[in-house]
N, C-alpha and C positions, 0 to 999 in steps of 0.2 A: 315774649316770654318763651323759655326753653320748655320743651315737653319731651318726656321720656316715656315710651310705650314699651312695656315688657309683655311679651306674648309667649305662652307656654302651653304645652298640651294638657287637656283636662286629665284628672286623675286616672280614670278607667280607659283612656285611649292608648292603644299600643303605639310605642315610640321605638321603631326598629333602629333608627340612627342612634339613639341613646344607648340602646342595648349593645350595638356594635362598638361604640366607644367604651363602654364599661368592660366589654370583653377584652378589647385591645389593651386597656389600662391594667386589667388583671394579668394579661400575657406579659406585660412589662414589669410585673411584680407589684403592682398596686392593687392587691387582691382583698384589701379591707373596705372597699367601697360597697356600701350596703345599698344605696339607691343613687341613680344619676338621672337627671332630666336635662334635656336640651330644649332651648326655646330661642327667640330672637328678640332683639331690641331695636326699636326705631327711635331716633332722636330727631327733633325738628325745632326750628325757631319760628314762632307764629307772631306776626307783627300786630300784637293787640296788647292793651294794658290791663283789660278787665279779666281777672282770673276766671270768673264764671263763664265768661264767653269762650275763653280758651279751653276750659274743661269741656264745655259743650261741643266745640269744634272737634276736639280730639276724640271725644266719644263718638260723634257722628262719623268721623273718618274710620274708626275701628269697626263700627257696626255696618257701614256701607261697603268697605273695601279691604282694610288692612287685616282683619281677624276673620277666621272661619269659625263662627261661634258654635258650630256643631261639635268640633273637636278641640277648640283652643279657648283658653280664658286669657284675660289680660288685666294689666294694672297700668293706670295712667298717673304719672307724677308730673306736676307743674312746678318749675323752678323760676322764681323771679330773678331777673338780671340784677347784678350788683351795680 
């Protein structure tokens, strides 16, 4: 199954990279941006047919390595292969 993990900063965490991008966009004339957030996306294919097992594996990966839960939130999406 295909797994997509979207990782993004928590609401109250300072995101200087996003602020820099927002300022640069404003300097280019895109000054109507009210809020901008940057995150990261991890995609992977897990060789398993049971969706619950895949969900648990992805969750464990996030909790143990992929996400800094102090400053980041995440969302896991599982896509079945066609």
